[in-house]
C-alpha positions, 0 to 999 in steps of 0.5 A, a space after each residue: 527572122 524566122 527564115 533563119 530559124 531551124 527547129 526539130 520536134 518531138 511530139 509522140 501525138 502524130 496530129 499535133 506534130 504533123 501540125 506544128 511541122 505544117 504551121 512552122 513550115 508555112 512561117 518560114 521555119 526550117 523543119 530539121 526533123 519531127 519524131 514521136 520519141 525523145 530517142 529519135 530527137 537526141 539521135 537527129 540532134 547528134 548530127 544535125 543540131 538545129 536552133 531550137 527544139 520543141 519537146 513534149 514531156 511525156 513521151 513513149 516508152 512510159 509517157 512519164 518524164 522523157 522529154 524533160 529528162 531528154 531535154 536536159 541531156 541535150 542542154 549539156 551537150 549542146 548548151 547553145 540549143 534553145 529548148 522550148 517545152 510544149 506540154 500539158 503537164 507541168 513538171 517541177 522537179 526536171 524543170 527547176 534542174 533544166 532551169 538551173 543549167 541556165 535559163 537562156 533560150 528555155 521555154 516552157 508553154 502549156 498547150 491548153 493556154 497558148 492564145 493563138 498561133 502568133 503567140 506560140 511563133 513569138 515565144 519560139 523566135 524568142 527562145 531560139 534567140 536566147 529569151 526566157 518564155 514560161 507560162 504563168 502556170 509554170 512559175 507558179 508552180 515552180 515558186 510553190 516548189 521553192 523554199 528559198 525566198 530570202 534573197 527577194 526580201 528587199 524587193 517592193 510589191 511592184 518589183 515583185 510584179 515586174 519580176 513576175 512578168 519577166 519570168 513569163 519572158 514579157 518586154 519592158 513594153 509588155 510588163 508596162 501594158 499589163 501594169 498600166 504604167 509607163 514603160 520608164 517606170 518599168 525601166 526604173 523598176 527592173 534597173 531597181 530589181 537589178 541592183 537589189 539583187 545584186 546583179 551588175 552589168 556584165 559582158 557574159 551574164 544576161 541580167 534578166 536571166 539571172 534575175 529569173 533564176 534568182 526569182 525562182 530560186 533554182 
């Protein structure tokens, strides 16, 4: 599937930027551009939009939140563009704003916590395909920044566990392996979550994404 995925990269570290380009090119991804700042990424995407953009959060000129604010801007102008934030930092304010615009095709990984290349590539493919992938630490900090939890009061402890793993982008099979239960049991928990959160089947809304948004209360 990677041979059909077009990727743009914005990363100020030349070593990491060149490493990502080589890593992804070797695995069949098409690199549409690699930039040291967010401005270059935005300019490129205006004329040649990729399937997904890999963006660091802190880039020139101030090294604060240029990447994250650019990600929000890009999603507003290109709603189908997948965004994978790949950073050393968790920034809850703008991350919540990015997710509030629709979590489909959004990922947020912490560089130090990516176990191996296959994990990163799998996440990139998932995000490019419209999935959601959030590092557990990102989920924890977003939850800590949230104040509205009443909508989850009807969920059981196990259903909350399942929903937390859904927020990380886990499949039903991966959730089953983590919780040491059958995949069928996970499917029942997921169905219960949808029902309790009032998320009926819809031809346009992705219920897993909507459930994650409800969980994070963004």
